[in-house]
N, C-alpha and C positions, 0 to 999 in steps of 0.2 A: 690335449692329451690328459688322461686322468692322473690324479695324484698317486694312485697306487702304481701305475705304470712308471712314472718318474722315479718313485722310490725303488722299484725293482731294477731300473737301469743304473741308478747310483750304486745299488747293492752289487750289481753285476760288475761294475767298474772296480769297486773296492775288492771284490773277490778275485777278479783277474789280476789286480795289482798285488794282492797278497800272495797269490800263487807264484807270480814272477819273482817277487822279493825272496820268497822261500827257496825257489829253485836256483836263482842266480846269485843271491847276495848272502843268504843265511847259510845255505848248504855248501856252496862251492867257494864262498868268500872271494869271488872274482871282482876285479876292478878294471877301470880303463874304458876307452871308447868302444872297444870290441864288445865288452859285456853290456855296455849301454845299448848298443845297436841290437844285440841279440835279445836282451830283455824287452826292448821296445817291440821287436817283431813278435815275441812270445805274448806280450800283452795284447797286441792287436788280434792275434789268433784267439786267445782266451775270451777277450771281450766280445769279439764277433760271435763266437759260439754261444756265449751266455745271452747275447742280444737275440739270437735266433730262438733260444728257449723262452725268453720273455715275450718275443714276437709282438712288439708294440704296433699299433695302428697309426698310419700317417695319413693326414688329410691334405688333399690337393685341390685347389680352386681353379676352375677353368671358366673364362669369361667369353661371351659371344654377344654380338649385336643382332637382334631380331627385327627385321623390317616388316612393315605391313604389306600384305599382298594386294596389288591392284589388278583386278580382273577386267581385262578389256574384252567385252562381250559384243560381238558384231553380228548383225542380222544378215543372213546369207540367202534370204528368200527372194523369189522373183518379183515381189511387189516393190522392192527397192529399185529394180530395173525400169520401173514405169515412170520415173521422174528424174530429177537432178540428183537423186540420192546417192548414186554410185560415186560421183566425184566428191560429194560432201563427205561421205563415210571414209573414203580412202584418204582424203586430206586430213581429217580429224585423227585417224589412226597414225598417220605419219608424224603429225605434230606431237602426239602423245609419246610415241616410241622414240622420237629424236630429242625429247626434252631432257636436258641434263639434270634439272631439278627432280624430275620424276624418277630418273634412274638412280639418283643418290638416295632418295627418300623411300622408294618402294621396290618390291619385287614384282615386276610387271609380267603378267601371264596373259596369253592370248587364246581366245576360244571363238568359234563361230557357232551359229545355231540356225536350224530350220524347224523341222518337226522334233528334233532332239539336239542335245549338246554335242558338238564335235571338237575334238582336241586339235584338229588342224587349224592353222591360222590363214590358210589360203581361201580366197573368196571367188565364187563363180556366179553368185546371185541366180541360182537355178533351182533352189529348194522350192517345192510346190506346196508347202504348208509351213505355218509358223506357230510354234508353241513356246511363247516367252516364259510362261509360268513353269513349265517343265525344265527349261534351261536354267532358270534361277534356282529352282529346287536342287538340281544336280550340282550347281556351284556350291550351294549351301552344304551339301553332304560332303563334297570333296575337301572343303576348307573349314570344316566345322571346328577344328581345334586350334585355329590360328587367326590372328587379327587380319581382317580382310575388308576391302571396299570394292564395290562393283561399279564399272562404268559401262552402261548399256547404250549402244549405238543402234537405233532402230527407228522405223517409221511408226511404231506403236500399234500396228495392225496385227491382230492375232486371229488365226483361223482354226486352231485346235486347242483342246485342253482347258484347264481351269483358268478363269479370268485372272490375269497377272496383277491387276489392280488390287483385288482382294487378297491375293497371295502375299502382297507386299507387307500387309499388317503382321504376318507371321515370320517375315524374313529377319534373320539375325544381323545381316550386314547392311550398311548404308548402300543405297543404289542411286548413283548419279546417272542422269539420262541426258542424251543429246537427241533432239528431234531431227530425224533425217528426212529430207524430201520437201515436198511442197506443202506448206501449212495453210495455204489459202483455201477458204471454203467456197464451193461452187454449188449452183443449183444442180440437183442430182436426183433422178428417179432410180429406184433399185428394187429388184426382186430379192427379198431377203431369204425366203425359204419356200420349199415345195414339199408337200406331204401327199403321198398316194400309196396305194397298195403295190406290192411288188408283182403280184399276179392278179389277173382278172379272168373271169370265166366267160366263155363264148355265150353270146346272146344276153349277157347281163350288162348292168351299168356299174361303173366303178367311180369312186369319188376322187376328186383332186382338190387340194387346199393350197392357196397361193397367198403369201404374205408380201405386201407391197409397201414401201416407205418412200418418203419424199423429204429432201433437205433443201430449204430455201425460204424466202420471205414472201413470195407472191403466191396467188392462187393459180394453179395450173390444171390443165385437162390433158389426159392421155387415154389411149385405147389399149386394153389388154387383149391380146390375140393368142389363141392356142391353135397350132397347126400340126397336122400329121401327114407326113409325106408331101408337103407343099400345099395341102388342102386345109383351108380354114374350117375348124370344127366348133369354135367358140369365140365370141367377141363381146366385150363389155367396156363401156366408157366409164372412166374414173375421174373424179374431181378431188384434188388434194390441196390443202392450205398449210400455212405455217403452224397452225394449232391442230388441225385434223390432218396429220401427216402420215397416217398409216391406214391401210385397208386390208381386210381379210376376205378373199373371194373363195367361195365354195361352190362347186358345180359337179354334176354327174356326166360322165362321158360314156358313149356306147362302145361295147366290145363286140364289133360286128364280124371280125375275122380272126383266125388263129395266127399267132406269130408275135414277134417282138415289135412293139409300137414305140417309135421314138417321137416323143411329143416335144415341140418347141414352144415355149411360153415367152412372149415378148411384149414390151411396152414401147409405144411410139415415142421416140426421143423428143425432148424439149428443144426449142430453138437455142442454138449455141451451147447445148449440153456437152460438157467436156468428156465425161466418162460414160460411154454407152455400152461398154462391155457388161456392166451389171444390169442392163435392161433386158438381157436375154438369158434364159436358163433352159436346159434340156433335161428330160427325164425319160426313163424307159419303163414300159409296162409290158409284161408278157401275157398274152391272151392264150389260155389253154382250154382244151376241149375235154378235160377229164377232171373228175373230182371224186375223192374217196369219202364215202358216207359211212360213218362208224357208229355202231350201237354200243353204248356203255350200259350194260345190263346189270341192274342191282336191285335188290329187294330192300336194302337198308339205306339210310342217309348217313353220309360220311364225308369229311373234308377232302378225302382222296378223290372223290368224284369231280369236284370243282377243279382241283389241281390238274387232273388228267385232261379234263375238257379244255382248260385254258392252255396247257402245254401243247396239246395236239393242234388246237385251232390257231396257235401262233403262226402256223403255216396256212395261208389262205386257201390252199388246195383241199383242205380237209374240213369236214364239219362233223361234230359229235352230237348225238342225241342221247340223253339219259332216259332209258326206258325200263319199264317193269318187266320181269320175266314172264308175265301173263300174256304178252303180246301173241297174237295169232301168227301162223306161218305166213299168211298173205301179207300181214303188216311187216314181217321181217324181210320181205323180198327187197325192200328199198335200200338195204344196208349191204355194204361190200365187206365189212370187217366187224368182228364182234369182240368186245372186251367184257369178260365175265368177272364181276366183282363179288368174291366170296360166295360161290354157288351153294345152293341147298336144294331140297327136293322140288322147290317151285321152278327150278330151271330145267325140268325134264323136257318140256316142249321145245325150249331153245336148243338143247343138245340134240334133240331129234332132227331139228331143222339143219343144224350145223353138219351132222353126220350125213344127212341126205344130200346137201349141196356141196360138201367138201370145202367150205370156206375156212380161211385162216382165223385163228383166235388168239387172244391174249388173256390169260387167266391170272387173276390176283387172288391169293388165298390169305387167310388170317384167322384170328381166334373165333370168328363167327361163321367159318366155313363148316359145312356138313361133310366131313371126310368119308363117312360111310356111304353117302350118296355119290360123292365124287369118285370114289374108288370103283363103284359099280358102273357108273354111266360112261366112263372112258377108260382106255387101256394104255395111255401114254406114260402115266406115272401113278404110283400108289404110295400112300402114307399111312402108317399105323400111328395115329395121333394119340398122345397121352392126355390131351385136353389140359395141358399145363402151359400157361403163357410164359413167354421169355422174350427179352429184348435182344435183338441181333444187330451187330454192326456190320456194314458191308465192306468187302475187300474186292477191289477191282482186279480182274484177270487181264494182265497186260498182254497175254498171248492170244487174246480173243481175235478171231480172224473173219467172222461172218460180215462185219461192217466196221468202219473206222471209229474207234473210241479214243483216239490219242488225245483229244481235247477235253476229255471228261475226267474229273478227279473226285473221288469219294472220301478222301482221307479225313475231312472234317465233318462228314455227314453224321447226323445223329442216328441212333438205332431205330429199326422198325420193330413191330411186335408180331410175333408168330407163335405157333404152338410146337412144343417138342414132340418128336416122334421119329420112327425109322422111315426113311424116304428111299423109294426105289423108282428109278426112271428106266422104263423099258425100251424107249425109242432112242435113236441116235441123237445126241445132244452135245452142246458146247456151253460151258459155264461162262457167264458174263460177270456175275458177282457171286462170291462165296461168303460163308458165315463166319463171324467171330463173336463168341459169347464170353463175356467177362474177361476179355484179353486173350482168349484161347482160340486159335484157328481150328475150326471144326472140319474143314475140307468137305463141307456139305454145300450143295447149291442154294443160293438165295435168289438169284435171277438167272434163269437158264433159257436157252433157245433150242427148240426141237425142229428137226426137218425130216420128213418122211416122203415117200413117193407121192402121196396124195395131198399133203398140205404142210404149212409151216405153223409153228405154235411157240409162243413165249409164255413163261410162267414166272411170276414173282411170288415167293413164299413169305409174304409179310405185308402188313398194312401200315398206314401212317407215312406214306411217301410224300405227303404234303409238307412234312418237316424238311425233306430234302430240297424242295423247291425254295422254301424260305431260307435255308442255309446257303443255297446258291446265290440268292439275292444279297444276303449278308456279306458274302465273300467278294462279290463282284458288282454290287449295286444294280444288278439286272438279272432277269430270269433266262437270258439268252442261252447259256450253256446247258442248263437243265432241259429247257424246251427243245434244244437241238438234239439232245440225247434221246428224249422220248420220240422226237420226230424221226430219228433214224430207225428206231424200233418199228414204228408204224410203217415207214417206207419199206422196210424189210418184209413185214407181214403183208403189205399191200401187193407185193410182187408175187405172182404165182409161178413164174418161170424159175428154172434152176439158176443157181448162182454162177456168174461169169468169172473166169480167171482174171480178167482185166476189168477193173471198175474205175470210173472217172468221177471226180467231184469238182464241179466248177459252177460259176454263176453265168447266167445268160447275158447279164448286163453289168458292167463295171463303171462306177463313177470315177472321175479323174483322180480323186484323192484316196479312193479305197485301195486296199492291198489287192492287187490283181494277181492271182495265182491259180494254177490248175493242178490238181492233185490226182494221182493214180495209185491204185493198189493192184499188185500183181501177185498171183498165187501159182504155185506149181501144180502138177497133175493131181497131187493129193490134197490140194487146197490149203497148203501151208505157205505163208508169206515168203516170197523169194527176195532176199536182199542182195542177190548177186546178179540181177538182171541188168541189161543195158536197154533203157527205154528212151526213145527220142520223140519229140513233138515237132511237127511241121506246121507252121502258121502261114496263112495265105490271105492277102487282101488285094483282090484284082483291081479295085479302084485306084489304089496307090502303087500298083505294080510291085508289091512287096511280098517276097517269099523268104521265110527264115526257118531254119531247123536248129533246134537247141536241145541238148541233153537234159533229161529230168534228173534232178539230184535226189539222192536218198536221204530222207529225213527220219524221224522217229516213227517207223512203222508205215511209211508211205513214200512215194516219189513226188517231187514237186518241180514245177516250172514257174519262174517269176516272169510275168509279162507286163510289169509296170512300166517298162521303158518303151513300150509300143506306142506309136501315135494313135490318135483316136480314129475310129472307123469300125466297119463290120468285118469280122474275121471268120474264116473257116479253119479248122485244124484237124489233124489226125495224130493219134498217139500209137506208136508201133513198138512192139517188143522185138528186139533184134534176135534173129535166129529162131524165132518161135512161130512166125507167121500170124501173130495176133495183132489186131488193129481195131481202133475205135475212132469214130469221127464225132465232131460237134461244131458248134458255132457260138460266137459271143459278140457283143458290141461294147466298145469302149467309148463312152460319151465325151464329147468335147466340152470339158468344163475345168477351168482352173480358177479357184477362188482367189488366189493371189492377184490375178489380173483384174479382179473386180475392184481393187482398192488402190486409189490414186492419191488421196489426200492423207497427210500425216495426222495421226491421232495424238497430237501434242498435249492435249488436255489430260488424257489418261496417263501419259508418261510423267507429266508434272505432278499429278496426284500420287503416283507411285513413288517418286523421289521424295515428296513431302512426307508420306507415311513412314519412310525409313530414315527420317532425319538427315536427308541429303538435299541436293539442289538440282534443278533442271536447267539445261542450257540449249542454245541454238548454235549452228555450225560456226558462226562468226565469233563465238565466245570462248574459244579454246584457251586463250591466254588468261581469261577470268577464271576458268575452271582450274587451270594449273596453279594460279595464285591462291585460290580459295582452299584447295586441297593441301597445298604445301603449308599454309598457315594454320590449318586445323590441327590442334594439339592432340586429337584422338589418334593421329597417325605418326606420332613421334617414335623414332626407333627406340627400342627397349634393350637395355643391357641386362643380360641374364648370366647368372653364375651357376656353375655346376660343380658340386662338391663330390670328389672321388675319395673314398676311404680305402687305403691299400695296406695290407699286412706287410711287415718288414721282410717276411720270408719270401715275398714275391720279387724282391729286389735281388737280381742275380749278381750285382756288383759286390754285395756283401760276401757272397760265397767266393767270388774271385779274390777279394782282399784277404780272406782267411787262408785260401789255398796259396796265394802269393806270399803271405807272411811266413807260413810254415815252410814253404819251399826255399825262400831266401835264407831263413834261419838255418836250414839243413846244409845249404851250400856254404854259408859262412863258417859253420862249425867244422865241416869237412876240410875246407880250405885252410883253416887255422889249426888243424890237427886236434880238435876237441871231439870227445866222444859224445 
């Protein structure tokens, strides 16, 4: 308490005492026990009132004991189920949870993990993917502000995400590890990875790349076989040794018929090889009999041309040729779709061919566009250009309905360059992107889609979209989302038929670890998205005698069915809109592949390196007592006594008001009782 406050309290006591003496002893000259009681009560009342005026601050100390958090992180993936790991893991958990020393020293928290961290402490060992790095990162975020140690119970085998060994160097908490499962090393052949195109074209050859590895001390021989429908289509003998323990096999296979081709790649197992699950892999390739050939017509060289070509050709069904506008009509016959980049008078022959054939086009304009020519050669849109360059930032139209853009985000995209001018679109159109200039929404189209009775057309009023693709990579470390956006535009333009009220989006082939979903977009008769529909999907697999009907759930602008729980096999399905008579059918294949079942041996060396990099220790299932003893003795985890200082004003104490009121009341009753005025 400050000296000034102490002085004011003393002054308040003196003043209260002075007033009491003046009122009871100087003025009335009263004596005796009654006057002493009355003057004491009056003193309490005066002193309490003066204390409230001074309002001193009182400090109160609160003490608490803070224990270190011990996070018990258990692997719940199916690879644990392959060995003796279940019994080991459960035994370790029970010993840790029942330890009195652990309970006294730590706040014990339990989590499980597979592909992500789960707050539940129940174990089923059915997770089909393991991401140890993500789980450790989640724990780091949750307990960032408190002392924490992590106990990782795992076989050390990770099938998703960032390598947890390298993540350990950035981890804030010590990570103790227990190696769960069989740590014995066996001779093992393994198909590590398969690379091939998702699509192949009829009568063409498609590549397949196979990575094979061997673990063991001896020289071994195996045969690589590729079969399709039980028929062997490729065979190669491989020799692997302790030093030369990897092989990369590249070959070309014939796409001789249309349809989904399930390829089985296998290695003949070694004698007494314990794990043969990882000797076999399956992959699906769809052979199609159609290909969109696109002409990217430009007179100038620009980075946008390469960006558009790469984005479109990320889908193997499409090929793009960059051509000059001087091509003859006969040479243009080979193309199904035209992208016109910043047209000028040299494009006259191209426009004549497009008008004659009625093909769909994608027009991109910019500062080098000849607007006088463009206004005359076509009648879909007109622009009175001022020849003044301006940077324009895109704004996504969330209500766009012609195709699904829910996964596309332009909020961080840099501006494109265009020319200012009055724009008039004479055909029926729907905005995909609109313009924002210097922070002001212009309500003018930047990217729009037109549809007439004769053809479809897309128009982008700006150049430098190569910056958008680069920004997409910066945001996500891949071009996938931007390329998918361009792919949807090309797919829309490549279709000449009218838009359907019910549209489906699904993959023909699903790997076991992929997110298997089927999406549907449903529009009412005015082609406005209907979010009140009831849509059901019926799934059928005759081989497994399985028929299942499930409702499709409404998401952000589409309906979705989750089919990840289905067993592997070939499925047919139909999507029906209840009460509308609309239905669409399709088929897909779920491949029989579970990466967790390929892993039998515990990767104890990596767990050991992880623990060492975080200044912790690695243990085996029989060493639980050693772990408990080590962590209890570690002074880093001693409980910490913390004090909390609360500063409270005297006016907040209601007891003082009660004392003042009680003193005045008691004084009044005593005076009345004794006949004093």
